[in-house]
C-alpha positions in Angstrom: 119.1 89.7 101.7 117.4 89.2 98.3 115.8 92.3 96.7 112.4 90.8 96.5 112.5 89.9 100.2 113.5 93.5 101.1 110.7 94.8 99.0 108.2 92.5 100.7 109.4 93.4 104.2 109.3 97.1 103.5 105.8 96.7 102.0 104.6 94.9 105.1 106.2 97.5 107.4 104.9 100.6 105.7 101.5 99.5 104.3 99.5 100.3 107.4 101.2 103.7 107.9 100.5 104.7 104.3 96.8 103.6 104.5 96.3 105.5 107.7 97.5 108.6 105.9 94.9 108.0 103.3 97.0 106.7 100.4 97.3 103.4 98.6 100.7 101.7 98.5 101.2 101.1 94.7 104.6 99.6 94.7 108.0 99.2 96.5 111.2 98.7 94.6 114.7 98.2 96.0 117.3 98.6 93.3 120.9 99.4 92.5 121.6 102.1 89.9 125.3 102.5 89.3 127.0 102.5 92.7 123.9 103.7 94.6 120.9 101.8 96.0 117.4 103.2 95.9 114.2 102.3 97.8 111.4 103.6 95.7 108.0 103.8 97.3 105.1 104.6 94.9 101.8 105.9 96.4 98.5 106.7 94.9 95.0 108.2 95.7 92.0 108.9 93.6 92.7 112.6 93.3 96.3 112.1 92.3 99.5 112.7 94.2 101.1 116.0 95.0 104.6 116.9 96.2 103.2 117.4 99.7 101.7 113.9 99.7 105.1 112.5 98.9 106.7 114.6 101.6 104.1 113.5 104.2 104.7 109.8 103.4 108.5 110.3 103.4 108.4 111.9 106.8 106.0 109.2 108.2 108.1 106.2 107.0 111.7 107.4 107.1 112.4 106.9 110.8 110.5 103.6 110.9 112.6 102.2 108.1 115.8 103.4 109.8 114.7 101.7 113.1 113.7 98.4 111.4 117.3 98.2 110.1 116.8 95.2 107.7 118.4 97.1 104.8 122.1 97.1 105.7 123.4 99.1 102.8 123.0 102.9 102.6 120.1 103.9 100.2 118.2 106.8 98.9 114.5 106.8 99.8 112.2 108.1 97.1 108.5 108.5 97.4 106.5 109.3 94.2 103.3 108.8 92.3 102.9 106.1 89.7 102.4 108.7 87.0 100.3 108.4 83.9 102.1 105.5 82.5 102.3 103.1 85.4 104.5 100.1 85.7 102.7 96.9 86.0 104.5 94.5 88.3 102.0 93.0 90.8 99.1 90.7 89.9 96.6 93.3 91.1 98.2 95.9 88.8 97.4 93.8 85.9 93.9 92.9 87.1 93.1 96.5 87.5 94.0 97.2 83.9 91.8 94.5 82.2 90.0 96.2 79.4 92.7 98.9 79.1 95.5 99.5 76.6 98.9 98.3 78.0 102.4 98.1 76.5 104.7 95.1 77.0 108.4 94.7 76.3 109.5 91.2 75.9 112.7 89.3 76.5 112.0 87.0 73.5 110.1 88.2 70.4 106.6 87.0 69.7 105.8 87.1 66.0 109.1 88.9 65.4 108.2 91.7 67.8 109.7 92.5 71.3 107.3 95.3 72.0 103.6 94.9 71.9 100.7 97.2 72.7 97.1 96.2 73.0 94.0 95.8 75.2 94.6 93.5 78.2 91.9 90.9 77.9 92.8 88.4 80.5 95.4 88.0 83.3 96.4 84.8 85.0 99.2 83.9 87.3 101.6 82.8 84.5 100.2 84.5 81.4 98.2 87.3 80.0 96.2 87.8 76.8 96.5 91.0 74.7 94.2 91.9 71.9 96.0 93.6 69.1 93.7 94.6 66.4 91.7 91.4 65.7 94.4 89.1 67.0 94.6 87.6 70.5 98.2 87.1 71.7 99.1 85.0 74.7 102.2 86.2 76.6 104.0 84.2 79.3 104.6 86.3 82.3 108.2 85.2 82.5 108.8 86.6 79.0 107.8 90.1 80.1 110.7 92.5 80.7 108.5 95.6 81.3 104.8 96.2 81.3 103.1 99.5 81.7 99.9 101.4 81.1 99.5 103.6 78.1 98.4 107.2 78.8 95.5 108.3 76.7 96.2 112.0 76.5 94.1 112.8 73.5 
């Protein structure tokens, strides 16, 4: 089964459980690192996420995931918070960050740069616009290797 299909199935399965516990399901990633597979569930709430929150969600979804049995390979289940610098993968992740500083790593350079940081001005299905200083840069979504928020810690 394709990774994206597994992520969507897991998301549909656990979304109501996570919401009933009072959390937002931020992301689901199923990936292979080395010889091991990981199912990473990222949760959020306004007040921030604690270790206890992660444990509560892990307990609530672990058995249901095992019973559903649509992941045939052995995997490690990880539940965590999105952190200060959040990965931006879904359309609503980008939409929520309009007006904020983000960092984008590209597959192909734009103006001789493969890493850009600026204010997200606009997000559409296939492209986004970043304002870097006085310049507006259009970036095709398919050219984005990684996008994340930039923590303003000062």
